[in-house]
N, C-alpha and C positions, 0 to 999 in steps of 0.2 A: 065628527071630525077627530082623528086620533092624533094626539100630540106625543112626540118623542124627543128626548134630549138628544144632543149632539152625539155623545159617547154611544148611546143605544143605537142611533141610526148608523153609525160607523160599523159597529158590530154586525148589524144586519146585512149591510152591504157587502162586508168581507165575506160572510158566510155564503151569500149568494154569488160570489165571484166577481162582483161589480167594483170592488175596491181592493187595491193591493197596497201593502206597506212598501215604502221606498226601498228598503233593504232587499227585499224579494225581487223587486223590479230589475236590480243590477246583477243578479245571480245568473250565470250562464249555465250551459248544459254540464253534466258531470264529466270530469276528465277521466278517461280510461288509460292506464298504463300498460302497454303491451311489451312484454319481454322478448328481446331478440332471440329467436329460436333457430337462427341458421347454424348449421352444423359447423363445428370448429374442433381443432384439435390443438393442444398445448404441449409442447415438448421442451425439454432442457437438453442443450447440446454442450459438450466438452471438447476443448482442443488444447493441445500443448505442443510446444517446440523447444528444441535444444539450441543453446548457442554458446559460443566460447567467450568467457569474459575477457576484456581488453584493459581492465584497470585493476590495480591492487593498492589497497590502503594498509599501510604499514604503521602500527601503533608501537612506538618506542618511547624511551624516556631515560632519565637518570635519577638515581637515589643515593643520597649520602646521609652519614650520620657523624655528628660532631659534638663537641662538648657544650657548645652555647648555640643559641638560635642564629645569631649573626653569622657565626662561622659555618653552620650548616646551610643557611640560605645562600651565603656567598660562594660556597663550594658548589652547590646545586647549579647556580646560575653560570658558574665557569664551565661546568661539564656539559650543561645544556647547550652553551655557545660553541663548544668543541663538536657536539653531536650535529647541530645545524650546519656547521662548515663541512663535516664529513658527508652529510646528505647533499649538499650543494656540489661538492667535489665530485661526488658520484653520479651527477646528472639530474637531480631532482630540483625542479624549478622552485624559486622562493614563494611564488604564488600558490604552490601545492603543498605547502606546509603551514600548519596551524598548531598553536598550543592548545592542548586539550586537558592538561593537568598541571597545577601549581599548588603544592601543599607544603605546609611547615608545621611541626608540632612536637610536643615532648614525648620522650619514652621513659618508662619507670622501671626500676628495679622491684620496689615495692611501694605501691601508691601511699602517700603522695611523694614519695622520694624520686626526683627526676635523676635519670642516669645519662640523659643526652637529649639531643634533638635530631629528628629526621626531617630532611627536606627532600622533596621530589618535584621534577618537572617533566611533562610528557609532551610528545609532538606526534601528530598524525601527518604522515607524508603520503601523497598520492603518486603512485608510480604508474606512468602511462606506457612505458616500454617494458613489458613482461620479461624480454629477453634479458634485460639488465638486472632483473630482481635480485638474483643471487649475489651478484657483485655489490649491490647496495646493502644487502644484509650484511656481508662480509666487511663492508667499509664501516658499517654501524658497530659491529662487535669489536673492531679494531680500536675504537675510542677509549676503551678502558673498562676496568672492573665496575665503574659506577653505571654502566649502561644496563638497561632493562628491555628485553624484547617482550611485548605484551600482546602479540598476535597479529594476524593479517585477515583481510576480508577481500573477496574478489566481486567485481560488479562489471556491468557493461556500461560503457559511457553514454550510449544512446539506446534504451530499451524499447523505444517506440516501434522500431522496425520488427522486433521479435513479438511484441505485444499484438501488432496488427496481423501478424501471421497467425498467432494463437487465436484471435478473434475469428479470422477466416475459417480455421479448421473447426472451431466451435459451431459456427453457423453451418458449415457443411454437414457436421454430425447431426444437428438438429433437423435439417432439411431431409437427411437420410431416414431418421427415425419417424418423422412425420409421414413421409411417403409410404413407409412400412405400414404404419397404422391405417393410413387412408386406404391402402389395398385390402388389409385384413377387414376393414368395415365395409368393402365394396364401394369405395368412393374414389374420386380423383382429387389430387392436392390442388388447392386453389391458391389465391394470393396471401401474402403476408399481412396479417391484421395488426400485430403488435410484436415489438421487439424490447427486451429489457436485459441489461447485462447485470450479471450477479457476481458477487465476491468469489474467488476460487478458494476452495476450502484448504488446500495445502500451499505453503510457501514454496518459492523456487527451490528446486532440489539440485543438489550438487552431484555430479556423476563424474567418474574417472575418466580422464582422457588418456588412453593407452598409448596413443601416438606420441604424447609428450612426457609420459612417465619415463624415468630413467636418463633423461637428458639433463635434468637439473633437479636440485633438491626441492625447489619450490615449484608446485604445479598448480595451475589455475583451474584445471579440469574443465567441465562443462556444467551449465546450469539448465534448468528446465523451467519455463514459465507457462502458466495455464491461464485459460479464459473460459467462463461459463456464460452461456447465453440462454434466455427464455424466450421462446418464439411461439406466437400463436398464428396458426394457418387457418384459412377458411377451406372447407371441403364442398366439393361440387357433387 
């Protein structure tokens, strides 16, 4: 009679395939990852549309110099009030005006000797009637020598319609490119697999509006907005 310890007996049974460890009993068949090899084509479409701005942002302000800080600040506030009144009388709504600058500081002949004080106050006015832009600017200039014109910017009040049209143009461009590649590859264009919008490389471009030029000194021109879309199509 042969006597074996429990450890030796377990080793013998395992080598004979009669005993399996619990960890091996739970393991399943190996998982095979198969890459999707269905033919696809990826293209980038670009589209742009031009539109006429309907809003002008006018940046104006007042600037004064006086011997003391109090005198400069009081004079600037008075001129700013006159500027606001002129804008209101010219047709700019109060809700379309906001203060965008308020400053007060010393000026020097030779530092640290103060020669006086400079005070400034600015306002941004939103002009929604572009036909009145010239008259509003004239009204601002008539306020006095303290007035400063700091520039204008044009925009469209609701850019969503123009952007939607640019997206449609970008998708049509992508589809045309994909169809051409499919034909070159001897395939037919299938369904859309994936769409992603990308940032347009260039900012809105301002173009001259010749129909408006010459009728007034201020011209809004036209702007161009672009959209870029990446589309993945299946091929049949």
